[in-house]
MARVO-31553 format. One line per 10 residues: number of its first residue (from 0); their letters; for each residue y, x, z of C-alpha. Coordinates in steps of 0.2 Angstrom, whole numbers, plus 2048, in hexadecimal, padded with zeros to 3 digits. Layout:
BEGIN
NUM) a) Y X Z; ... $
This chain:
BEGIN
0) vngieiysmk) 845 803 890; 841 813 899; 852 818 89B; 856 814 889; 862 806 886; 864 7FD 875; 877 7F6 878; 87A 7F1 867; 86F 7EA 858; 877 7E2 848 $
10) idskvtsrfa) 86E 7DB 839; 87B 7D8 82C; 876 7CF 81C; 880 7CB 80C; 877 7C2 7FF; 881 7C0 7EE; 879 7B6 7E0; 867 7B8 7E9; 869 7CA 7EA; 868 7CF 7FD $
20) hnvitsravn) 870 7DE 805; 86A 7E0 816; 870 7ED 823; 868 7EF 834; 872 7F9 841; 86B 7FE 851; 874 808 85F; 86B 80F 86F; 870 81A 87D; 866 826 888 $
30) rgnvskevff) 86A 820 89B; 860 82C 8A1; 862 83E 8A8; 856 847 89B; 852 846 88A; 848 837 884; 840 831 874; 849 822 86B; 840 816 85F; 846 80D 851 $
40) dvelpktafi) 83A 800 84B; 83E 7F3 83D; 833 7E9 833; 839 7E5 821; 833 7D8 814; 826 7DF 808; 831 7DA 7F9; 83F 7E5 800; 845 7F6 7F9; 84C 802 806 $
50) tnfsmtidgv) 85C 80A 7FF; 864 813 80F; 85F 819 820; 86A 825 82C; 86A 82A 83D; 87B 830 846; 878 83A 858; 888 840 860; 893 83D 851; 887 846 844 $
60) typgtikeke) 87F 83C 838; 86D 840 831; 86A 836 820; 85A 832 817; 858 83A 806; 84F 82F 7F8; 845 83B 7EC; 835 83A 7E0; 826 838 7EC; 81D 847 7E7 $
70) aakkqyekav) 82E 853 7EA; 830 849 7FC; 81E 84B 7FF; 820 85E 7FE; 82E 85F 809; 827 854 815; 816 85E 816; 820 86C 81C; 825 862 82A; 814 85A 82E $
80) srgqtaglvk) 80D 86C 82E; 817 870 83C; 80F 862 846; 81F 858 845; 822 845 840; 816 838 837; 81B 82C 829; 827 81F 82D; 823 810 823; 813 807 822 $
90) asgrktekft) 80B 7F6 81E; 80D 7E9 82D; 808 7D8 82C; 809 7CB 81E; 81B 7CC 819; 821 7DC 820; 820 7EE 820; 825 7F9 830; 832 806 830; 832 811 83E $
100) vsvnikaask) 83B 821 844; 83E 829 854; 849 836 85A; 84C 840 86B; 85E 83D 870; 865 848 880; 86A 83E 891; 87A 834 88F; 87A 835 87C; 87A 828 86F $
110) vtfeltyeel) 871 825 85F; 874 818 852; 869 814 844; 86D 80B 834; 860 805 828; 864 7FC 817; 859 7F3 80C; 85B 7E7 7FE; 850 7D9 7F5; 852 7CC 7E8 $
120) lkrqfgkyem) 84E 7BB 7F1; 841 7AF 7E8; 842 79D 7E7; 832 794 7ED; 831 781 7F1; 844 77F 7ED; 84C 78C 7F8; 84F 79E 7F9; 848 7A5 809; 84F 7B6 812 $
130) fikvkpkqlv) 843 7BC 81F; 849 7C7 82F; 83D 7CD 83B; 845 7CC 84D; 83D 7D8 85A; 848 7E3 864; 83D 7E4 872; 849 7E4 880; 859 7DB 885; 868 7E1 87A $
140) kdfeievdif) 87A 7DE 880; 881 7DC 86E; 874 7D4 863; 879 7CB 852; 872 7C5 842; 880 7C1 835; 87B 7BB 824; 889 7B8 817; 884 7AE 806; 88D 7AD 7F8 $
150) epqgitelea) 887 7A3 7E7; 892 79E 7D9; 888 78F 7D6; 88D 788 7E7; 881 786 7F7; 879 774 7F9; 86F 779 808; 86D 786 816; 860 787 824; 85E 795 832 $
160) egtfitnelq) 84F 794 83E; 845 7A1 848; 833 7A0 84E; 83A 7A6 860; 848 799 861; 849 78F 871; 853 780 874; 860 78A 87D; 861 797 86E; 862 789 861 $
170) ntikktfsgk) 875 788 864; 878 79B 862; 873 799 84F; 884 796 845; 882 790 834; 88F 789 828; 890 787 816; 89E 780 80A; 89F 783 7F6; 899 794 7F2 $
180) kghvsfkptl) 898 79C 803; 88C 79B 811; 88B 7A2 822; 87E 7A4 82F; 881 7AE 840; 874 7AF 84F; 87C 7B9 85F; 874 7B5 86F; 87B 7BB 880; 870 7C6 88B $
190) dqqrtcancs) 86B 7B7 895; 866 7AD 887; 85A 7BB 881; 852 7BA 891; 840 7B2 892; 845 7AA 8A4; 854 7AB 8AF; 851 7BC 8B7; 844 7C3 8AB; 847 7D4 8A0 $
200) qsvldgdftv) 83D 7CF 893; 844 7C9 883; 841 7B9 87A; 845 7C1 869; 835 7C4 861; 831 7BB 852; 836 7B5 840; 84A 7B1 83C; 84A 7A8 82B; 859 7A3 820 $
210) kydvkrttpd) 856 796 812; 862 78F 806; 863 788 7F5; 871 787 7E8; 879 779 7DC; 870 775 7CB; 87B 76C 7C0; 873 775 7B2; 862 77E 7B1; 86B 78F 7AE $
220) nlqivngyfv) 877 79B 7B7; 87C 7A9 7AE; 886 7B8 7B5; 88E 7C6 7AD; 896 7D5 7B6; 89A 7E7 7AF; 88E 7E7 7A1; 87F 7DF 7AA; 87A 7CE 7AB; 86E 7C2 7B5 $
230) hffaptnlpk) 868 7B1 7AF; 860 7A4 7BC; 856 797 7B4; 84F 788 7C0; 850 778 7B6; 84E 768 7C2; 848 756 7BF; 83B 75A 7B2; 82C 750 7B2; 81D 75A 7B8 $
240) lskniifvld) 80F 760 7AC; 7FE 75B 7B0; 7F3 76B 7B4; 7E1 76F 7B1; 7DB 779 7BF; 7CB 782 7C2; 7C6 788 7D4; 7BC 798 7D2; 7B4 79B 7E4; 7AA 7A9 7ED $
250) tsgsmhgrei) 79C 7A0 7F5; 792 7B1 7FA; 78C 7B6 809; 79B 7C0 811; 7A5 7AE 80F; 798 7A7 81C; 79F 7A0 82C; 7B2 79E 82F; 7B7 7A3 81D; 7AE 796 814 $
260) eqtkeallki) 7B4 788 821; 7C6 78E 81E; 7C3 78D 80C; 7BC 77A 80D; 7C9 776 818; 7D8 77C 80C; 7CE 774 7FD; 7CC 763 805; 7E0 764 809; 7E4 769 7F6 $
270) lddikeddff) 7D9 75B 7EF; 7E4 74F 7F8; 7F2 757 7EE; 7EB 757 7DD; 7F4 749 7D3; 7EA 73E 7C8; 7F0 745 7B7; 7E8 755 7BC; 7D8 75C 7B7; 7CC 767 7C2 $
280) nfilfdseis) 7BC 76E 7C5; 7B2 77A 7D3; 7A8 789 7CE; 79E 792 7DC; 798 7A5 7DA; 78C 7AD 7E5; 77C 7B5 7DE; 77C 7A6 7D1; 78A 79B 7C9; 78B 78A 7CD $
290) twketlikat) 797 77C 7C7; 79D 76B 7CF; 79E 764 7BD; 79A 76B 7AD; 7AB 765 7A7; 7BD 764 7AD; 7BE 753 7B6; 7CE 748 7B7; 7D5 745 7CA; 7D2 733 7CC $
300) penldearkf) 7CF 72C 7DE; 7BB 72B 7DA; 7BA 73E 7D4; 7C4 744 7E2; 7B9 73B 7EF; 7AA 743 7E6; 7B3 754 7E6; 7B5 752 7F8; 7A4 74F 7FC; 79E 75F 7F1 $
310) vqhisaqgmt) 7AB 76A 7FB; 7A3 764 80B; 793 769 806; 799 77C 801; 78E 789 80A; 78E 79D 808; 77F 7A8 804; 77B 7B5 7F6; 785 7C3 7EF; 795 7C3 7E4 $
320) nlhgglmrgi) 793 7BF 7D1; 7A6 7C0 7CE; 7A7 7C1 7BB; 799 7B2 7BA; 7A5 7A8 7C3; 7B4 7AC 7B9; 7AC 7AB 7A8; 7A5 79A 7AC; 7B6 793 7B2; 7BE 79A 7A2 $
330) dilnaaheen) 7B0 793 796; 7B3 782 79F; 7C5 782 79B; 7C3 789 789; 7B8 779 786; 7C5 76D 78E; 7D2 773 782; 7C6 775 772; 7C1 762 776; 7D2 75C 77A $
340) lvprrsasii) 7CB 756 78C; 7DC 75C 793; 7EE 757 78C; 7F5 763 77F; 804 766 78B; 7FC 76B 79B; 7FB 77A 7A7; 7EB 782 7A8; 7E8 78D 7B7; 7D9 796 7BF $
350) imltdghpnv) 7DA 79A 7D2; 7CB 7A7 7D7; 7C8 7AA 7E9; 7BC 7B8 7EF; 7BA 7C3 800; 7B0 7D1 7F8; 7AB 7DC 7E9; 7A2 7D8 7DA; 78E 7DD 7DC; 784 7D0 7D1 $
360) gvsntheiet) 785 7D0 7BF; 793 7DA 7B9; 799 7E5 7C6; 7A4 7F0 7BE; 7B6 7EA 7C1; 7BD 7F3 7B1; 7B0 7E9 7A7; 7B4 7D9 7B0; 7C8 7DC 7AD; 7C3 7DE 79A $
370) avkkaidgky) 7B8 7CF 797; 7C4 7C3 7A2; 7D4 7C9 799; 7CA 7C7 788; 7C3 7B6 78D; 7D4 7AF 793; 7DD 7B5 784; 7EE 7B2 78B; 7E9 79E 78C; 7E9 79C 79F $
380) tlynlgfgsg) 7F1 7A2 7B0; 7E4 7AB 7BB; 7E9 7AD 7CD; 7DD 7B7 7D9; 7DD 7B4 7EC; 7D5 7C2 7F5; 7CE 7BB 806; 7CE 7C9 814; 7CE 7DC 812; 7BE 7DE 80A $
390) vdygflerma) 7C5 7DA 7F8; 7C9 7E7 7EC; 7DA 7E1 7EB; 7E0 7EC 7DC; 7D3 7E5 7D2; 7D8 7D4 7D7; 7E9 7D7 7D3; 7E7 7E0 7C2; 7DD 7D2 7BB; 7E9 7C5 7C0 $
400) lenkglarri) 7F8 7CE 7B9; 7EF 7D1 7A9; 7ED 7BF 7A8; 7FF 7B9 7AD; 7FB 7B5 7BE; 7FC 7BF 7CF; 7F1 7C3 7DE; 7F4 7BD 7F0; 7EB 7C3 7FF; 7E5 7B6 80B $
410) ypdsdaalql) 7E4 7BD 81D; 7D4 7B7 827; 7DE 7B0 835; 7DD 79F 83D; 7EB 799 830; 7DF 79F 821; 7DE 78D 81A; 7F1 789 81B; 7F3 79A 811; 7E8 794 804 $
420) qgfydevanp) 7F0 783 804; 801 78B 802; 7FD 795 7F4; 7F6 786 7EB; 807 77C 7EE; 810 78A 7E6; 807 786 7D5; 803 774 7D7; 813 76E 7CE; 815 777 7BD $
430) mlidvelnyp) 823 770 7B4; 824 77B 7A4; 818 786 79A; 81B 794 78E; 82D 798 794; 838 7A4 789; 849 7A9 78C; 850 7B2 77D; 861 7BC 77C; 868 7C5 76D $
440) eneisdlttn) 85E 7D4 76A; 86D 7DF 762; 878 7DB 772; 86B 7DE 780; 860 7EE 786; 855 7EF 795; 850 7DD 797; 845 7D9 7A4; 836 7CC 7A3; 83B 7BE 798 $
450) sfkhfydgse) 82C 7B3 794; 823 7AA 7A1; 812 7A0 79F; 817 792 7AD; 826 78C 7B6; 823 784 7C6; 82D 777 7CE; 839 77F 7DD; 837 790 7D5; 843 799 7CA $
460) ivvagrfvds) 842 7A6 7BC; 84E 7B5 7BC; 853 7C1 7AE; 85E 7CD 7AE; 863 7DB 7A0; 870 7E8 79D; 87C 7E5 78D; 87C 7F2 77F; 890 7F2 780; 894 7F3 791 $
470) nqnhlsvdvr) 8A4 7EA 78D; 89C 7DB 787; 8A1 7CA 790; 898 7BD 788; 886 7B7 787; 87C 7AA 77F; 869 7A7 782; 85C 79B 77B; 851 793 785; 840 78D 780 $
480) gegaddalsy) 831 785 789; 823 777 789; 826 768 794; 81B 759 799; 824 74D 78B; 82B 75A 77F; 830 76B 77B; 840 772 785; 84C 77A 779; 85F 77F 77D $
490) taqqdaeqta) 86C 78D 77D; 876 791 78D; 885 79C 78B; 891 7A6 799; 89F 7B3 798; 8A4 7BE 7A4; 8B4 7B6 7A8; 8AA 7A7 7AF; 8A1 7B3 7BA; 8B1 7BB 7C0 $
500) qafqeqqyif) 8B9 7AA 7C5; 8A9 7A5 7CF; 8AB 7B7 7D8; 8BC 7B6 7DE; 8B6 7B9 7F0; 8B5 7CB 7F0; 8AF 7CE 801; 89F 7C6 7FE; 89B 7D3 7F0; 892 7E2 7F3 $
510) geyierlway) 892 7F0 7E5; 88D 7EC 7D4; 881 7DF 7DB; 87B 7D9 7C9; 878 7EB 7C3; 86E 7ED 7D4; 865 7DD 7D3; 85F 7E2 7C0; 85A 7F3 7C6; 84F 7EB 7D3 $
520) ltieqllekr) 847 7DE 7C8; 844 7EB 7BB; 83B 7F7 7C7; 830 7E9 7CE; 82B 7E5 7BD; 828 7F5 7B6; 81D 7F9 7C7; 813 7E8 7C3; 811 7EE 7B0; 80B 7FE 7B6 $
530) itatgeeken) 7FD 7F7 7C1; 7F3 7F3 7B0; 7F9 800 7A5; 7F2 810 7A1; 7F3 821 798; 804 824 790; 809 811 794; 808 815 7A7; 811 825 7A6; 820 81D 79D $
540) ltaqalalsl) 820 80E 7A8; 81F 81B 7B8; 82D 826 7B1; 839 816 7AE; 836 80F 7BF; 838 820 7C7; 848 824 7BE; 850 813 7C4; 849 815 7D5; 852 825 7D7 $
550) mykfvtplts) 862 820 7CE; 863 811 7D9; 85D 819 7E9; 84E 80D 7EB; 840 811 7F5; 831 80B 7EA; 81F 810 7E9; 826 820 7DE; 832 825 7EA; 833 82A 7FB $
560) mvvtkpedne) 842 82C 809; 841 83D 812; 84A 83A 823; 851 84A 82B; 853 849 83F; 858 855 84A; 848 85B 857; 84B 869 864; 858 872 858; 84D 872 849 $
570) neegiadkpt) 84D 863 83B; 83E 859 83B; 839 84D 82D; 832 83C 82B; 82E 834 81A; 831 822 815; 825 81A 809; 823 80A 801; 812 803 806; 808 7FB 7F7 $
580) egidiftivl) 7FD 7EC 7FA; 7EB 7EE 7F8; 7EC 802 7F9; 7EE 806 80C; 7DF 7FD 810; 7DD 806 822; 7EC 7FC 827; 7E0 7EC 828; 7D0 7F7 82B; 7D7 7FC 83C $
590) elikivleid) 7DA 7EB 842; 7C8 7E6 83E; 7BD 7F4 843; 7C8 7FB 851; 7C6 80D 84A; 7D3 819 84F; 7D8 823 841; 7E7 82D 847; 7E3 840 84B; 7E8 845 85C $
600) tqllrwitsp) 7FA 849 85E; 7F3 85A 864; 7EB 85D 854; 7FA 85C 84B; 803 869 856; 7F6 875 85B; 7F9 87E 84A; 80A 885 850; 800 88F 85E; 802 8A3 85C $
610) vyhtyasqpt) 7F0 8A5 858; 7F0 89A 84B; 801 89E 844; 7FA 8A1 832; 7F7 88D 831; 809 887 835; 80E 884 822; 7FF 87B 81D; 7FB 868 81D; 7F2 85F 82B $
620) wytsvdgdph) 7E3 85B 821; 7D7 868 81B; 7C9 869 80F; 7BB 872 818; 7A9 875 81C; 7A3 876 82D; 793 871 837; 783 86D 830; 78A 86F 823; 797 862 822 $
630) fiisvpqkkd) 7A4 860 814; 7B4 858 818; 7BE 853 80A; 7D0 84F 80F; 7D9 840 804; 7EB 842 80B; 7F2 834 801; 7E6 829 80A; 7E9 830 81B; 7D6 832 81C $
640) aicfninenp) 7C6 83C 818; 7B6 83C 80F; 7A7 846 816; 795 84A 811; 788 856 815; 77C 862 80B; 76A 862 810; 763 872 80B; 758 880 810; 75C 88F 819 $
650) gmilnlihdp) 75F 89D 80D; 766 892 7FF; 777 897 7F8; 784 88B 7F4; 794 88C 7E9; 7A2 886 7F2; 7B2 88B 7E8; 7B1 892 7D7; 7C2 893 7CD; 7BF 89D 7BB $
660) vtgitvngel) 7D3 89F 7BA; 7D9 8A7 7CA; 7C6 8AF 7CA; 7C4 8A9 7DD; 7B2 8A6 7E3; 7AB 89F 7F3; 799 89E 7F7; 791 89B 808; 77E 89E 80D; 774 893 817 $
670) igdkransda) 76C 896 829; 761 88B 833; 75E 88A 845; 754 898 84D; 744 88C 84C; 741 87D 843; 741 86C 84C; 731 864 847; 737 852 84A; 745 852 83F $
680) kiqnsyfgkl) 744 84C 82D; 752 857 828; 755 868 830; 765 86E 835; 76F 87C 82B; 77E 885 82C; 789 892 823; 783 8A2 82B; 78B 8AD 81C; 79B 8A9 812 $
690) giankhldfk) 7A0 8B4 801; 7B1 8B3 7FB; 7B6 8BD 7EB; 7C5 8C0 7DF; 7BF 8C8 7D1; 7D1 8CB 7CA; 7D6 8D5 7DA; 7C3 8DD 7DA; 7C1 8D6 7ED; 7B3 8D0 7F6 $
700) ltvtpekiti) 7B3 8CA 807; 7A2 8C7 811; 7A3 8BD 822; 794 8BB 82D; 793 8B7 841; 791 8C9 843; 79D 8D1 837; 7AB 8D0 82A; 7A9 8DD 81C; 7B8 8DF 80E $
710) qngnektaft) 7B4 8E8 7FD; 7C2 8ED 7F2; 7B9 8F6 7E4; 7AD 902 7EA; 7B5 904 7FB; 7AE 8FA 80A; 7B7 8F6 81A; 7AD 8ED 829; 7B3 8E5 838; 7AB 8DA 847 $
720) wldsvtlqqa) 7B2 8CB 84E; 7B8 8D4 85E; 7C5 8DB 854; 7D7 8D3 852; 7DD 8DA 841; 7EA 8D7 834; 7E8 8DF 824; 7F4 8DE 815; 7EF 8E5 804; 7F6 8E2 7F2 $
730) gltliinrnk) 7F6 8CE 7F1; 7EB 8CC 800; 7EC 8C9 813; 7DE 8C9 820; 7E1 8C3 832; 7D2 8C3 83E; 7D5 8B9 84F; 7C8 8C3 85A; 7BA 8B7 85D; 7C2 8A7 856 $
740) nlvlsmgsgi) 7C6 8A8 843; 7CC 8B2 834; 7D8 8AD 827; 7D9 8B5 815; 7E8 8B1 80A; 7E7 8B6 7F8; 7F7 8B6 7EC; 805 8AA 7EE; 7FB 89A 7F3; 7E8 89B 7F7 $
750) sfavvlhqvw) 7E2 89E 808; 7D2 89A 812; 7CD 89B 825; 7BC 89F 82B; 7B7 898 83C; 7AB 8A1 848; 79F 896 851; 796 8A0 860; 788 89A 86A; 780 89F 879 $
760) kqhplhqdfl) 775 8AF 873; 766 8A9 87C; 767 897 875; 755 892 872; 759 889 861; 76B 88C 85A; 773 89B 853; 786 8A1 84F; 78C 899 83D; 79C 898 835 $
770) glytlksdkl) 7A9 88A 82E; 7B4 88B 81F; 7C6 884 81E; 7D1 883 80F; 7E4 886 816; 7EB 887 804; 7E3 883 7F4; 7F1 87B 7E9; 7F3 88D 7DE; 7E0 88B 7D9 $
780) seqthgllgq) 7DF 885 7C7; 7DA 873 7C1; 7C9 87C 7BC; 7C4 87F 7CD; 7B3 878 7D2; 7A7 87A 7DE; 7A0 86E 7EE; 7B1 871 7F5; 7BB 876 7E6; 7B8 866 7DC $
790) ffqpidftil) 7C3 85D 7E9; 7D3 868 7E9; 7D8 85C 7DC; 7DF 84A 7E1; 7CF 83E 7E4; 7D2 82A 7E6; 7C6 81F 7ED; 7C6 80E 7F3; 7BD 805 803; 7B7 7F4 802 $
800) eihpgsdpkk) 7AB 7E9 80B; 7AB 7F1 81B; 79C 7EA 826; 792 7EF 837; 787 7FD 833; 776 803 83C; 781 80A 849; 78E 7FE 850; 79C 80C 853; 79A 811 840 $
810) pdatmivknn) 79D 803 833; 797 805 822; 7A1 800 813; 7A0 802 7FF; 7AB 810 7F8; 7B1 810 7E6; 7B3 822 7E0; 7B2 82A 7D0; 7AC 819 7C9; 79D 818 7D4 $
820) elivtrgwqk) 799 80C 7E3; 793 815 7F1; 78D 80F 802; 797 819 80F; 797 819 823; 7A7 81C 82D; 7A5 82A 839; 7AB 83C 83E; 7A9 84D 83B; 7AF 85B 845 $
830) dyrrdpkhgv) 7BE 866 841; 7BB 877 84A; 7CB 880 846; 7D2 880 856; 7C4 87F 861; 7B4 887 85A; 7AA 881 868; 7AD 86F 869; 7B8 86A 85B; 7C2 85A 856 $
840) dipcwfvhdn) 7BB 84A 850; 7C2 847 83F; 7BF 834 839; 7B8 834 827; 7AD 82A 81B; 79B 832 819; 793 832 809; 780 833 80A; 773 83B 800; 77B 84C 7FF $
850) gaglidgvht) 78B 845 7F9; 783 83B 7E9; 790 832 7DF; 79F 83B 7E8; 79B 84E 7E1; 79A 852 7CF; 788 853 7CA; 77A 856 7D8; 77B 861 7E6; 76E 86D 7DF $
860) dyivsslf) 779 871 7D1; 783 87B 7DD; 775 886 7E3; 779 899 7DD; 76F 8A8 7DD; 779 8B4 7E7; 788 8B5 7F2; 793 8BC 7E5 $
């Protein structure tokens, strides 16, 4: 494409005992006669961890380095400040996240990209599934997918299919399996890749899926290699337990329309699958709570018919009393067990579906979590389904994990009903409850989770651990659980020699696969526990997960991979992070409200221009105040900003920054327009005077649109904006860029910019004013405060329930910040650093009412009596 030819793309996967090691290698050549940019785009499963990436250009290899996230971030910000690259990994689609990197290569040069990732394949509906996204975007001369599977239990079935596979391409999929080995290959020719005989477009665009299962002569498979073990547990032919299932459904007004219709469609199909031995009920919550029946009802044909009629008449209106709905469901389950309405050996499950945020009854999410956990008390499993992007997914996930369940996002597409039904199918057939796999305590350390509330048909339990004595070669495990007829209890055993005999085919083994499997599973579970932990427990879980991530070189939510690449003879850097479900909400929001959040490329690059060279080592986003006076608070970890306005009378002086430790204070005095606008409810105001002081250096800087005055002790020096000045004194640097801005640096890491706004002198209304930008604030102390200063420490927020506002171009939303729930509006504020006259629009969430709920206290707390 455009002179760039991908002449080879190979996806090589090795699966050993469910653990997949995948290497994607792409080779491209620049056929043009000038340098061109080459893109490497790959979509990976969300459950995978990247372990390696490298680029080889003209025989020189540029590797990626995995580091602790904060260390990687600092290295990356230096590159970003030079206007270079953006992040490499972001959420993309339901199952995948996208890795993207680009590099300029010279004419006739070649580049090889190699990306490695690993994941533990999970068993669902009786099969392990490997998912590969295929999208080369052009015809590729040498395209190949190669999958080798080695399972010591033996392989019973193997399937391979692609959503893009035509009848002609079907014959290019080769699959074989015999004994312990399975092989899949897909190698279409150039002509087979074409969408038509003479077309240059590729038909390769979709999902390629490999599914398989293994022989199960016993419920267990134990493997021991080099001091580590893995235990796979998946019994078959057990009678199914009856289940007691409560559906707790959000029927608030936001569910009106397609969402409620899709929910009803899914429920009707689920009712067709409920078994006669099961018990069930429906709880509906909006502003009020309503139930279908007062107790759990057995799924007789007559009751199912009545339930179908009930479901067909469900409608949506009102607000969201989520707490009330869940508590009613728990009460009904409690009563059913206390009154022996349900079998003693049965699985009790709550499935809750919501599309919004609780706003009636108990609306504080922490209080809801606490109440629900106390009421369930470990007796039942809670599954939370979040419909669409307006949910607080973090809240749903925490609450589900605290109650032995999980959260799942339901995407509001045409197949939402199938997504809901698919989730129900996963939990429709419980086989065992209260499963425990017990290992000798004095022999095993660092054991992964070994107790499970439910075991479902078609799934698998995986436990891994490390031996205290790395030379130990024998293991026994006691397995216990409750089945439909009686208790399950037996002992399974294995020794290392048996595992070695099963693994004589060394070409299928990649590295210390059981050790890596153990590390993968341990990290995954530590990160999951971390979601609900607090305080010291959370710190310990974080430290353990980080140490393992670095040791085994996994890109997890705690680590990043810094990618170095050559750009115009200077190293350019990008950063690969692990997206986290529920955090990067803008990935979803962008698709819904069509707001362009990316800052213009020029905004990233202007800071390298000569006049603004003093900004060159700074991050892209700045906390600032400029305009009327509009405060912009950067939140880099969200790649976003919050803004607010202060409406006060001219002459008022506001404290912007105050740090008692460094002695630095910044205050600003408001001015208004030349004459008040009698039609306006609130008069415009701007900063007409700024005072920056450092009491430790006995230094004061006064800035107005007319002049700049420096006072050192008793000495005063004045400049006008017509001057171009670079002034250096002990601990201070002042640069005045004629009629544009000034930059003040103090000490080793504190600097501000003041931008001058000049208007036509004869303008009947407006007058000159100033803007303040914090370029470097990391050396200020944690005690720093003020309207701007309080935001120099990290701030987190969550955006929920985005909906149309009074301005169709500016949607409203609910923001959760500092435990406050605020109504905010999506809009833009001006950044005037480069262009004091026109500015650049910065997207942000606008907090109304003088920043109420966002700033500490109220805005009048920041009014001071004098500039110094």
